[in-house]
N, CA, C and O atoms as a GROMACS GRO file, in nm:
protein
  552
    1MET      N    1  -1.363  -0.619  -1.920
    1MET     CA    2  -1.234  -0.600  -1.858
    1MET      C    3  -1.255  -0.559  -1.711
    1MET      O    4  -1.332  -0.468  -1.682
    2THR      N    5  -1.186  -0.626  -1.623
    2THR     CA    6  -1.191  -0.591  -1.481
    2THR      C    7  -1.081  -0.489  -1.454
    2THR      O    8  -0.965  -0.509  -1.490
    3THR      N    9  -1.118  -0.380  -1.391
    3THR     CA   10  -1.023  -0.273  -1.363
    3THR      C   11  -0.995  -0.264  -1.213
    3THR      O   12  -1.062  -0.329  -1.132
    4LEU      N   13  -0.897  -0.184  -1.178
    4LEU     CA   14  -0.865  -0.164  -1.038
    4LEU      C   15  -0.983  -0.109  -0.959
    4LEU      O   16  -1.000  -0.140  -0.841
    5THR      N   17  -1.066  -0.027  -1.023
    5THR     CA   18  -1.185   0.025  -0.957
    5THR      C   19  -1.273  -0.088  -0.907
    5THR      O   20  -1.335  -0.076  -0.801
    6ASP      N   21  -1.279  -0.197  -0.982
    6ASP     CA   22  -1.367  -0.309  -0.947
    6ASP      C   23  -1.321  -0.385  -0.823
    6ASP      O   24  -1.403  -0.449  -0.757
    7ILE      N   25  -1.193  -0.380  -0.792
    7ILE     CA   26  -1.143  -0.463  -0.681
    7ILE      C   27  -1.080  -0.383  -0.567
    7ILE      O   28  -1.046  -0.441  -0.463
    8MET      N   29  -1.063  -0.253  -0.585
    8MET     CA   30  -0.991  -0.175  -0.484
    8MET      C   31  -1.074  -0.155  -0.358
    8MET      O   32  -1.197  -0.162  -0.359
    9THR      N   33  -1.003  -0.130  -0.250
    9THR     CA   34  -1.065  -0.087  -0.126
    9THR      C   35  -1.066   0.065  -0.130
    9THR      O   36  -0.960   0.127  -0.143
   10SER      N   37  -1.184   0.124  -0.118
   10SER     CA   38  -1.191   0.270  -0.129
   10SER      C   39  -1.192   0.339   0.008
   10SER      O   40  -1.180   0.461   0.015
   11GLU      N   41  -1.207   0.262   0.113
   11GLU     CA   42  -1.200   0.320   0.248
   11GLU      C   43  -1.054   0.323   0.291
   11GLU      O   44  -0.999   0.222   0.336
   12LEU      N   45  -0.993   0.437   0.275
   12LEU     CA   46  -0.850   0.453   0.301
   12LEU      C   47  -0.825   0.505   0.441
   12LEU      O   48  -0.902   0.585   0.495
   13THR      N   49  -0.717   0.459   0.499
   13THR     CA   50  -0.671   0.514   0.626
   13THR      C   51  -0.547   0.595   0.594
   13THR      O   52  -0.446   0.543   0.547
   14THR      N   53  -0.556   0.724   0.622
   14THR     CA   54  -0.447   0.815   0.592
   14THR      C   55  -0.411   0.896   0.716
   14THR      O   56  -0.492   0.912   0.808
   15VAL      N   57  -0.290   0.945   0.716
   15VAL     CA   58  -0.244   1.038   0.820
   15VAL      C   59  -0.169   1.151   0.753
   15VAL      O   60  -0.121   1.139   0.641
   16ASP      N   61  -0.160   1.260   0.825
   16ASP     CA   62  -0.080   1.374   0.781
   16ASP      C   63   0.067   1.338   0.795
   16ASP      O   64   0.102   1.255   0.879
   17ARG      N   65   0.150   1.396   0.715
   17ARG     CA   66   0.293   1.364   0.716
   17ARG      C   67   0.357   1.385   0.852
   17ARG      O   68   0.464   1.329   0.876
   18GLY      N   69   0.299   1.461   0.942
   18GLY     CA   70   0.356   1.483   1.074
   18GLY      C   71   0.314   1.382   1.180
   18GLY      O   72   0.356   1.394   1.295
   19ALA      N   73   0.233   1.284   1.143
   19ALA     CA   74   0.186   1.184   1.239
   19ALA      C   75   0.303   1.103   1.294
   19ALA      O   76   0.402   1.079   1.224
   20THR      N   77   0.291   1.062   1.419
   20THR     CA   78   0.398   0.985   1.483
   20THR      C   79   0.379   0.835   1.460
   20THR      O   80   0.272   0.789   1.421
   21LEU      N   81   0.486   0.762   1.484
   21LEU     CA   82   0.479   0.616   1.475
   21LEU      C   83   0.371   0.562   1.567
   21LEU      O   84   0.296   0.471   1.529
   22LYS      N   85   0.362   0.617   1.688
   22LYS     CA   86   0.262   0.570   1.783
   22LYS      C   87   0.121   0.594   1.731
   22LYS      O   88   0.035   0.507   1.741
   23GLU      N   89   0.096   0.712   1.676
   23GLU     CA   90  -0.037   0.742   1.621
   23GLU      C   91  -0.074   0.645   1.510
   23GLU      O   92  -0.187   0.597   1.503
   24VAL      N   93   0.022   0.616   1.423
   24VAL     CA   94  -0.001   0.524   1.313
   24VAL      C   95  -0.028   0.382   1.366
   24VAL      O   96  -0.119   0.314   1.320
   25ALA      N   97   0.052   0.339   1.462
   25ALA     CA   98   0.034   0.206   1.521
   25ALA      C   99  -0.102   0.193   1.587
   25ALA      O  100  -0.167   0.088   1.576
   26LEU      N  101  -0.146   0.296   1.656
   26LEU     CA  102  -0.279   0.293   1.719
   26LEU      C  103  -0.390   0.284   1.614
   26LEU      O  104  -0.487   0.211   1.633
   27LEU      N  105  -0.376   0.357   1.505
   27LEU     CA  106  -0.474   0.348   1.396
   27LEU      C  107  -0.479   0.206   1.339
   27LEU      O  108  -0.586   0.151   1.314
   28MET      N  109  -0.361   0.148   1.320
   28MET     CA  110  -0.355   0.012   1.267
   28MET      C  111  -0.426  -0.086   1.361
   28MET      O  112  -0.499  -0.174   1.316
   29ARG      N  113  -0.404  -0.069   1.490
   29ARG     CA  114  -0.469  -0.158   1.587
   29ARG      C  115  -0.620  -0.137   1.588
   29ARG      O  116  -0.696  -0.234   1.583
   30GLU      N  117  -0.663  -0.011   1.593
   30GLU     CA  118  -0.805   0.020   1.599
   30GLU      C  119  -0.881  -0.028   1.476
   30GLU      O  120  -0.995  -0.074   1.487
   31GLN      N  121  -0.818  -0.019   1.361
   31GLN     CA  122  -0.886  -0.053   1.236
   31GLN      C  123  -0.849  -0.191   1.184
   31GLN      O  124  -0.898  -0.234   1.080
   32ASP      N  125  -0.763  -0.261   1.256
   32ASP     CA  126  -0.720  -0.395   1.218
   32ASP      C  127  -0.667  -0.398   1.075
   32ASP      O  128  -0.711  -0.476   0.991
   33ILE      N  129  -0.570  -0.308   1.050
   33ILE     CA  130  -0.510  -0.298   0.918
   33ILE      C  131  -0.358  -0.303   0.931
   33ILE      O  132  -0.304  -0.291   1.041
   34GLY      N  133  -0.290  -0.322   0.820
   34GLY     CA  134  -0.145  -0.334   0.822
   34GLY      C  135  -0.070  -0.225   0.749
   34GLY      O  136   0.053  -0.229   0.741
   35ASN      N  137  -0.144  -0.125   0.696
   35ASN     CA  138  -0.076  -0.015   0.627
   35ASN      C  139  -0.156   0.112   0.637
   35ASN      O  140  -0.279   0.110   0.650
   36VAL      N  141  -0.085   0.223   0.630
   36VAL     CA  142  -0.146   0.355   0.635
   36VAL      C  143  -0.077   0.441   0.530
   36VAL      O  144   0.045   0.437   0.515
   37LEU      N  145  -0.157   0.519   0.459
   37LEU     CA  146  -0.102   0.611   0.360
   37LEU      C  147  -0.067   0.743   0.428
   37LEU      O  148  -0.145   0.794   0.509
   38ILE      N  149   0.048   0.798   0.396
   38ILE     CA  150   0.092   0.925   0.452
   38ILE      C  151   0.072   1.032   0.346
   38ILE      O  152   0.123   1.022   0.234
   39MET      N  153  -0.002   1.135   0.384
   39MET     CA  154  -0.042   1.237   0.288
   39MET      C  155   0.012   1.375   0.326
   39MET      O  156   0.034   1.404   0.444
   40ASP      N  157   0.032   1.456   0.225
   40ASP     CA  158   0.061   1.598   0.242
   40ASP      C  159  -0.049   1.668   0.166
   40ASP      O  160  -0.037   1.691   0.045
   41GLY      N  161  -0.156   1.702   0.235
   41GLY     CA  162  -0.276   1.751   0.167
   41GLY      C  163  -0.337   1.637   0.087
   41GLY      O  164  -0.370   1.532   0.143
   42ASP      N  165  -0.352   1.658  -0.044
   42ASP     CA  166  -0.405   1.553  -0.132
   42ASP      C  167  -0.296   1.467  -0.194
   42ASP      O  168  -0.326   1.371  -0.265
   43ALA      N  169  -0.171   1.502  -0.167
   43ALA     CA  170  -0.059   1.431  -0.229
   43ALA      C  171  -0.011   1.314  -0.143
   43ALA      O  172   0.012   1.330  -0.023
   44LEU      N  173   0.002   1.199  -0.204
   44LEU     CA  174   0.056   1.081  -0.138
   44LEU      C  175   0.207   1.095  -0.129
   44LEU      O  176   0.275   1.109  -0.230
   45VAL      N  177   0.259   1.092  -0.006
   45VAL     CA  178   0.404   1.107   0.012
   45VAL      C  179   0.470   0.981   0.064
   45VAL      O  180   0.593   0.970   0.064
   46GLY      N  181   0.389   0.883   0.110
   46GLY     CA  182   0.449   0.759   0.158
   46GLY      C  183   0.344   0.659   0.201
   46GLY      O  184   0.226   0.690   0.212
   47ILE      N  185   0.391   0.539   0.224
   47ILE     CA  186   0.307   0.433   0.278
   47ILE      C  187   0.390   0.364   0.385
   47ILE      O  188   0.508   0.334   0.365
   48ILE      N  189   0.327   0.339   0.499
   48ILE     CA  190   0.397   0.273   0.608
   48ILE      C  191   0.316   0.149   0.648
   48ILE      O  192   0.194   0.152   0.657
   49THR      N  193   0.388   0.042   0.673
   49THR     CA  194   0.326  -0.083   0.712
   49THR      C  195   0.363  -0.116   0.856
   49THR      O  196   0.454  -0.057   0.914
   50ASP      N  197   0.290  -0.210   0.912
   50ASP     CA  198   0.322  -0.256   1.047
   50ASP      C  199   0.464  -0.313   1.050
   50ASP      O  200   0.536  -0.296   1.148
   51ARG      N  201   0.503  -0.378   0.944
   51ARG     CA  202   0.638  -0.433   0.936
   51ARG      C  203   0.743  -0.321   0.934
   51ARG      O  204   0.848  -0.334   0.996
   52ASP      N  205   0.715  -0.212   0.862
   52ASP     CA  206   0.807  -0.099   0.860
   52ASP      C  207   0.831  -0.046   1.002
   52ASP      O  208   0.944  -0.017   1.040
   53ILE      N  209   0.723  -0.034   1.078
   53ILE     CA  210   0.735   0.017   1.214
   53ILE      C  211   0.825  -0.073   1.298
   53ILE      O  212   0.912  -0.026   1.371
   54VAL      N  213   0.804  -0.202   1.286
   54VAL     CA  214   0.883  -0.298   1.366
   54VAL      C  215   1.028  -0.304   1.319
   54VAL      O  216   1.120  -0.291   1.400
   55ILE      N  217   1.049  -0.324   1.190
   55ILE     CA  218   1.184  -0.346   1.136
   55ILE      C  219   1.268  -0.219   1.130
   55ILE      O  220   1.387  -0.222   1.160
   56ARG      N  221   1.207  -0.108   1.092
   56ARG     CA  222   1.283   0.016   1.072
   56ARG      C  223   1.291   0.104   1.197
   56ARG      O  224   1.380   0.189   1.205
   57ALA      N  225   1.202   0.085   1.292
   57ALA     CA  226   1.201   0.174   1.409
   57ALA      C  227   1.216   0.098   1.540
   57ALA      O  228   1.315   0.119   1.612
   58VAL      N  229   1.123   0.013   1.573
   58VAL     CA  230   1.124  -0.057   1.703
   58VAL      C  231   1.250  -0.140   1.720
   58VAL      O  232   1.311  -0.139   1.827
   59ALA      N  233   1.289  -0.212   1.617
   59ALA     CA  234   1.407  -0.299   1.628
   59ALA      C  235   1.534  -0.221   1.660
   59ALA      O  236   1.629  -0.277   1.716
   60TYR      N  237   1.536  -0.093   1.626
   60TYR     CA  238   1.653  -0.010   1.654
   60TYR      C  239   1.634   0.078   1.778
   60TYR      O  240   1.720   0.161   1.809
   61GLY      N  241   1.522   0.058   1.847
   61GLY     CA  242   1.498   0.135   1.968
   61GLY      C  243   1.464   0.281   1.945
   61GLY      O  244   1.484   0.365   2.032
   62HIS      N  245   1.412   0.312   1.826
   62HIS     CA  246   1.378   0.451   1.796
   62HIS      C  247   1.254   0.494   1.872
   62HIS      O  248   1.169   0.412   1.908
   63ASP      N  249   1.243   0.622   1.895
   63ASP     CA  250   1.134   0.683   1.970
   63ASP      C  251   1.003   0.672   1.892
   63ASP      O  252   0.997   0.707   1.774
   64LEU      N  253   0.899   0.622   1.957
   64LEU     CA  254   0.770   0.609   1.890
   64LEU      C  255   0.703   0.744   1.867
   64LEU      O  256   0.599   0.752   1.801
   65GLY      N  257   0.763   0.850   1.920
   65GLY     CA  258   0.716   0.985   1.892
   65GLY      C  259   0.774   1.043   1.765
   65GLY      O  260   0.741   1.155   1.726
   66SER      N  261   0.861   0.965   1.700
   66SER     CA  262   0.921   1.008   1.572
   66SER      C  263   0.814   1.014   1.464
   66SER      O  264   0.712   0.946   1.471
   67GLU      N  265   0.839   1.096   1.364
   67GLU     CA  266   0.746   1.105   1.252
   67GLU      C  267   0.745   0.977   1.172
   67GLU      O  268   0.850   0.925   1.133
   68ALA      N  269   0.627   0.926   1.148
   68ALA     CA  270   0.611   0.802   1.072
   68ALA      C  271   0.667   0.814   0.931
   68ALA      O  272   0.717   0.717   0.875
   69SER      N  273   0.660   0.934   0.874
   69SER     CA  274   0.708   0.952   0.737
   69SER      C  275   0.857   0.923   0.724
   69SER      O  276   0.905   0.892   0.615
   70ASP      N  277   0.931   0.933   0.835
   70ASP     CA  278   1.074   0.902   0.832
   70ASP      C  279   1.101   0.753   0.813
   70ASP      O  280   1.211   0.714   0.776
   71TYR      N  281   1.001   0.670   0.837
   71TYR     CA  282   1.016   0.525   0.830
   71TYR      C  283   0.932   0.464   0.717
   71TYR      O  284   0.934   0.343   0.696
   72ALA      N  285   0.861   0.548   0.648
   72ALA     CA  286   0.772   0.501   0.540
   72ALA      C  287   0.849   0.484   0.410
   72ALA      O  288   0.960   0.535   0.393
   73THR      N  289   0.788   0.412   0.320
   73THR     CA  290   0.839   0.403   0.184
   73THR      C  291   0.787   0.524   0.109
   73THR      O  292   0.667   0.547   0.102
   74GLY      N  293   0.879   0.602   0.054
   74GLY     CA  294   0.842   0.721  -0.023
   74GLY      C  295   0.842   0.691  -0.171
   74GLY      O  296   0.864   0.578  -0.213
   75ASN      N  297   0.815   0.793  -0.251
   75ASN     CA  298   0.807   0.776  -0.396
   75ASN      C  299   0.722   0.654  -0.432
   75ASN      O  300   0.766   0.566  -0.505
   76VAL      N  301   0.602   0.651  -0.378
   76VAL     CA  302   0.513   0.537  -0.391
   76VAL      C  303   0.462   0.524  -0.534
   76VAL      O  304   0.411   0.620  -0.592
   77PHE      N  305   0.476   0.405  -0.589
   77PHE     CA  306   0.424   0.375  -0.722
   77PHE      C  307   0.273   0.356  -0.711
   77PHE      O  308   0.225   0.289  -0.619
   78SER      N  309   0.199   0.415  -0.802
   78SER     CA  310   0.054   0.399  -0.805
   78SER      C  311   0.010   0.378  -0.949
   78SER      O  312   0.087   0.398  -1.043
   79MET      N  313  -0.115   0.337  -0.965
   79MET     CA  314  -0.171   0.319  -1.099
   79MET      C  315  -0.311   0.378  -1.103
   79MET      O  316  -0.378   0.389  -1.001
   80ASP      N  317  -0.354   0.415  -1.223
   80ASP     CA  318  -0.486   0.473  -1.241
   80ASP      C  319  -0.596   0.370  -1.221
   80ASP      O  320  -0.578   0.252  -1.251
   81ALA      N  321  -0.708   0.415  -1.170
   81ALA     CA  322  -0.822   0.328  -1.140
   81ALA      C  323  -0.873   0.253  -1.262
   81ALA      O  324  -0.934   0.146  -1.248
   82SER      N  325  -0.851   0.306  -1.381
   82SER     CA  326  -0.900   0.240  -1.503
   82SER      C  327  -0.807   0.130  -1.554
   82SER      O  328  -0.836   0.067  -1.655
   83THR      N  329  -0.696   0.107  -1.485
   83THR     CA  330  -0.598   0.006  -1.527
   83THR      C  331  -0.657  -0.134  -1.516
   83THR      O  332  -0.723  -0.167  -1.418
   84ASP      N  333  -0.632  -0.215  -1.618
   84ASP     CA  334  -0.674  -0.354  -1.618
   84ASP      C  335  -0.605  -0.429  -1.504
   84ASP      O  336  -0.486  -0.411  -1.480
   85VAL      N  337  -0.679  -0.512  -1.434
   85VAL     CA  338  -0.627  -0.586  -1.319
   85VAL      C  339  -0.508  -0.673  -1.356
   85VAL      O  340  -0.412  -0.682  -1.280
   86ALA      N  341  -0.513  -0.737  -1.472
   86ALA     CA  342  -0.401  -0.822  -1.513
   86ALA      C  343  -0.274  -0.741  -1.532
   86ALA      O  344  -0.166  -0.785  -1.494
   87ALA      N  345  -0.287  -0.622  -1.589
   87ALA     CA  346  -0.170  -0.535  -1.608
   87ALA      C  347  -0.117  -0.489  -1.472
   87ALA      O  348   0.004  -0.481  -1.453
   88ALA      N  349  -0.207  -0.459  -1.380
   88ALA     CA  350  -0.165  -0.416  -1.245
   88ALA      C  351  -0.094  -0.530  -1.173
   88ALA      O  352   0.007  -0.507  -1.106
   89ALA      N  353  -0.146  -0.651  -1.185
   89ALA     CA  354  -0.084  -0.766  -1.120
   89ALA      C  355   0.056  -0.789  -1.174
   89ALA      O  356   0.149  -0.819  -1.099
   90SER      N  357   0.071  -0.775  -1.303
   90SER     CA  358   0.202  -0.792  -1.365
   90SER      C  359   0.300  -0.684  -1.316
   90SER      O  360   0.415  -0.714  -1.286
   91GLU      N  361   0.252  -0.562  -1.307
   91GLU     CA  362   0.336  -0.452  -1.259
   91GLU      C  363   0.374  -0.472  -1.112
   91GLU      O  364   0.488  -0.449  -1.073
   92MET      N  365   0.277  -0.516  -1.031
   92MET     CA  366   0.306  -0.542  -0.890
   92MET      C  367   0.410  -0.652  -0.874
   92MET      O  368   0.499  -0.642  -0.790
   93ALA      N  369   0.399  -0.755  -0.955
   93ALA     CA  370   0.497  -0.864  -0.949
   93ALA      C  371   0.635  -0.814  -0.989
   93ALA      O  372   0.734  -0.845  -0.923
   94GLY      N  373   0.641  -0.739  -1.096
   94GLY     CA  374   0.769  -0.688  -1.144
   94GLY      C  375   0.838  -0.595  -1.045
   94GLY      O  376   0.960  -0.590  -1.038
   95ARG      N  377   0.758  -0.523  -0.968
   95ARG     CA  378   0.812  -0.428  -0.871
   95ARG      C  379   0.814  -0.483  -0.729
   95ARG      O  380   0.857  -0.415  -0.636
   96GLN      N  381   0.766  -0.607  -0.712
   96GLN     CA  382   0.760  -0.671  -0.580
   96GLN      C  383   0.677  -0.589  -0.482
   96GLN      O  384   0.719  -0.564  -0.369
   97LEU      N  385   0.558  -0.548  -0.525
   97LEU     CA  386   0.468  -0.468  -0.442
   97LEU      C  387   0.356  -0.554  -0.386
   97LEU      O  388   0.295  -0.633  -0.458
   98ARG      N  389   0.328  -0.538  -0.259
   98ARG     CA  390   0.216  -0.607  -0.195
   98ARG      C  391   0.092  -0.517  -0.188
   98ARG      O  392  -0.019  -0.566  -0.170
   99ARG      N  393   0.114  -0.387  -0.202
   99ARG     CA  394   0.005  -0.289  -0.197
   99ARG      C  395   0.025  -0.187  -0.308
   99ARG      O  396   0.137  -0.143  -0.336
  100LEU      N  397  -0.085  -0.149  -0.371
  100LEU     CA  398  -0.079  -0.056  -0.482
  100LEU      C  399  -0.184   0.054  -0.464
  100LEU      O  400  -0.303   0.027  -0.477
  101PRO      N  401  -0.142   0.176  -0.434
  101PRO     CA  402  -0.238   0.285  -0.430
  101PRO      C  403  -0.298   0.307  -0.569
  101PRO      O  404  -0.230   0.296  -0.670
  102VAL      N  405  -0.427   0.338  -0.570
  102VAL     CA  406  -0.501   0.357  -0.694
  102VAL      C  407  -0.541   0.505  -0.702
  102VAL      O  408  -0.591   0.562  -0.606
  103THR      N  409  -0.517   0.564  -0.818
  103THR     CA  410  -0.545   0.706  -0.836
  103THR      C  411  -0.648   0.731  -0.945
  103THR      O  412  -0.670   0.649  -1.034
  104ARG      N  413  -0.710   0.847  -0.936
  104ARG     CA  414  -0.798   0.896  -1.042
  104ARG      C  415  -0.774   1.047  -1.049
  104ARG      O  416  -0.787   1.118  -0.950
  105ASP      N  417  -0.739   1.093  -1.166
  105ASP     CA  418  -0.706   1.235  -1.185
  105ASP      C  419  -0.599   1.281  -1.087
  105ASP      O  420  -0.603   1.394  -1.037
  106GLY      N  421  -0.501   1.194  -1.059
  106GLY     CA  422  -0.390   1.229  -0.974
  106GLY      C  423  -0.414   1.221  -0.824
  106GLY      O  424  -0.323   1.246  -0.745
  107ARG      N  425  -0.536   1.188  -0.783
  107ARG     CA  426  -0.570   1.178  -0.641
  107ARG      C  427  -0.588   1.031  -0.602
  107ARG      O  428  -0.642   0.952  -0.679
  108VAL      N  429  -0.543   0.997  -0.483
  108VAL     CA  430  -0.558   0.860  -0.434
  108VAL      C  431  -0.705   0.834  -0.401
  108VAL      O  432  -0.767   0.908  -0.325
  109VAL      N  433  -0.759   0.728  -0.462
  109VAL     CA  434  -0.900   0.694  -0.441
  109VAL      C  435  -0.920   0.554  -0.386
  109VAL      O  436  -1.031   0.515  -0.351
  110GLY      N  437  -0.811   0.477  -0.377
  110GLY     CA  438  -0.823   0.341  -0.326
  110GLY      C  439  -0.688   0.275  -0.314
  110GLY      O  440  -0.584   0.335  -0.342
  111ILE      N  441  -0.692   0.150  -0.272
  111ILE     CA  442  -0.570   0.071  -0.262
  111ILE      C  443  -0.605  -0.073  -0.296
  111ILE      O  444  -0.713  -0.122  -0.263
  112VAL      N  445  -0.514  -0.139  -0.363
  112VAL     CA  446  -0.530  -0.280  -0.398
  112VAL      C  447  -0.416  -0.355  -0.333
  112VAL      O  448  -0.299  -0.316  -0.343
  113SER      N  449  -0.450  -0.463  -0.266
  113SER     CA  450  -0.349  -0.546  -0.202
  113SER      C  451  -0.333  -0.676  -0.278
  113SER      O  452  -0.413  -0.711  -0.364
  114LEU      N  453  -0.229  -0.746  -0.244
  114LEU     CA  454  -0.207  -0.879  -0.300
  114LEU      C  455  -0.329  -0.967  -0.274
  114LEU      O  456  -0.370  -1.044  -0.361
  115ALA      N  457  -0.385  -0.956  -0.155
  115ALA     CA  458  -0.504  -1.036  -0.121
  115ALA      C  459  -0.623  -0.999  -0.210
  115ALA      O  460  -0.700  -1.087  -0.250
  116ASP      N  461  -0.638  -0.870  -0.241
  116ASP     CA  462  -0.747  -0.829  -0.331
  116ASP      C  463  -0.732  -0.896  -0.466
  116ASP      O  464  -0.830  -0.944  -0.523
  117LEU      N  465  -0.611  -0.898  -0.518
  117LEU     CA  466  -0.587  -0.962  -0.648
  117LEU      C  467  -0.619  -1.110  -0.642
  117LEU      O  468  -0.678  -1.166  -0.735
  118ALA      N  469  -0.580  -1.174  -0.534
  118ALA     CA  470  -0.598  -1.319  -0.522
  118ALA      C  471  -0.745  -1.357  -0.503
  118ALA      O  472  -0.788  -1.461  -0.553
  119THR      N  473  -0.823  -1.274  -0.432
  119THR     CA  474  -0.959  -1.314  -0.400
  119THR      C  475  -1.067  -1.247  -0.484
  119THR      O  476  -1.172  -1.307  -0.505
  120ARG      N  477  -1.043  -1.128  -0.531
  120ARG     CA  478  -1.148  -1.054  -0.602
  120ARG      C  479  -1.132  -1.056  -0.753
  120ARG      O  480  -1.230  -1.035  -0.825
  121ALA      N  481  -1.014  -1.080  -0.800
  121ALA     CA  482  -0.987  -1.071  -0.944
  121ALA      C  483  -0.959  -1.209  -1.002
  121ALA      O  484  -0.846  -1.240  -1.036
  122ARG      N  485  -1.060  -1.288  -1.011
  122ARG     CA  486  -1.043  -1.426  -1.057
  122ARG      C  487  -1.013  -1.436  -1.207
  122ARG      O  488  -0.953  -1.534  -1.251
  123THR      N  489  -1.055  -1.339  -1.283
  123THR     CA  490  -1.036  -1.350  -1.427
  123THR      C  491  -0.924  -1.260  -1.474
  123THR      O  492  -0.913  -1.144  -1.433
  124GLY      N  493  -0.842  -1.312  -1.561
  124GLY     CA  494  -0.741  -1.232  -1.626
  124GLY      C  495  -0.613  -1.210  -1.548
  124GLY      O  496  -0.523  -1.141  -1.597
  125VAL      N  497  -0.602  -1.266  -1.429
  125VAL     CA  498  -0.482  -1.246  -1.350
  125VAL      C  499  -0.397  -1.372  -1.357
  125VAL      O  500  -0.443  -1.482  -1.327
  126ASP      N  501  -0.274  -1.354  -1.397
  126ASP     CA  502  -0.179  -1.463  -1.406
  126ASP      C  503  -0.139  -1.506  -1.264
  126ASP      O  504  -0.077  -1.429  -1.190
  127GLU      N  505  -0.176  -1.628  -1.227
  127GLU     CA  506  -0.145  -1.678  -1.092
  127GLU      C  507   0.005  -1.674  -1.064
  127GLU      O  508   0.046  -1.648  -0.951
  128GLN      N  509   0.087  -1.700  -1.164
  128GLN     CA  510   0.231  -1.697  -1.143
  128GLN      C  511   0.278  -1.555  -1.115
  128GLN      O  512   0.374  -1.535  -1.040
  129ALA      N  513   0.212  -1.456  -1.173
  129ALA     CA  514   0.247  -1.316  -1.144
  129ALA      C  515   0.220  -1.286  -0.998
  129ALA      O  516   0.299  -1.219  -0.931
  130LEU      N  517   0.106  -1.335  -0.947
  130LEU     CA  518   0.074  -1.314  -0.806
  130LEU      C  519   0.177  -1.381  -0.716
  130LEU      O  520   0.221  -1.322  -0.617
  131GLN      N  521   0.216  -1.502  -0.751
  131GLN     CA  522   0.316  -1.572  -0.670
  131GLN      C  523   0.448  -1.499  -0.674
  131GLN      O  524   0.522  -1.499  -0.576
  132GLY      N  525   0.479  -1.435  -0.786
  132GLY     CA  526   0.604  -1.365  -0.802
  132GLY      C  527   0.619  -1.243  -0.712
  132GLY      O  528   0.730  -1.199  -0.685
  133ILE      N  529   0.506  -1.188  -0.665
  133ILE     CA  530   0.512  -1.070  -0.581
  133ILE      C  531   0.581  -1.101  -0.449
  133ILE      O  532   0.652  -1.017  -0.394
  134SER      N  533   0.561  -1.220  -0.399
  134SER     CA  534   0.616  -1.256  -0.269
  134SER      C  535   0.748  -1.328  -0.275
  134SER      O  536   0.801  -1.370  -0.172
  135GLN      N  537   0.802  -1.344  -0.394
  135GLN     CA  538   0.925  -1.418  -0.410
  135GLN      C  539   1.047  -1.325  -0.404
  135GLN      O  540   1.043  -1.214  -0.456
  136PRO      N  541   1.153  -1.369  -0.340
  136PRO     CA  542   1.274  -1.287  -0.340
  136PRO      C  543   1.331  -1.276  -0.481
  136PRO      O  544   1.321  -1.370  -0.560
  137THR      N  545   1.388  -1.162  -0.511
  137THR     CA  546   1.451  -1.145  -0.640
  137THR      C  547   1.592  -1.201  -0.636
  137THR      O  548   1.658  -1.198  -0.532
  138THR      N  549   1.638  -1.252  -0.748
  138THR     CA  550   1.773  -1.312  -0.753
  138THR      C  551   1.864  -1.229  -0.838
  138THR      O  552   1.981  -1.262  -0.854
   0.00000   0.00000   0.00000
C-alpha cells in the first residue's frame, strides 16, 4: 500500500500567523512555490496560495503589509501520513482540494499536491478522482 508518507513533500515552507502578504509573496518567489502554511506554534491555522494573494488582496487594492492569515484558507483539512494514497485522492476530489497537509501525531509533517498524486502515485489512484479535483462543482 502506498501511503501519503511515500509521496509527500516534507520540506515545508511555513510562516508565523503574523507574517505579511509581502513576506509570504517574497518567500514564494525565493523558493519558487505557490503555497505557504501559516502556523501558530506547531498548529496549522491556514494555507495561503499565490492565487489567494492576487484574488483576495491585490485585486482589491489591499495593503501588502496586511497579515497573510487574513487572506488564507482557515480550518485546513489534513490527513494522517499513514493514509492510503487512493483514499487521499478520493477525499481531495470530494473536497476539491489541490493541496493536502499531511500530519503525524497531530503535527504537520508534509504536504501532498495534485501534482504529487499525478506523478508519484501511479498505483491505486483513480485517474477520474484526480481529474475531479480541478472540475467545477455543479
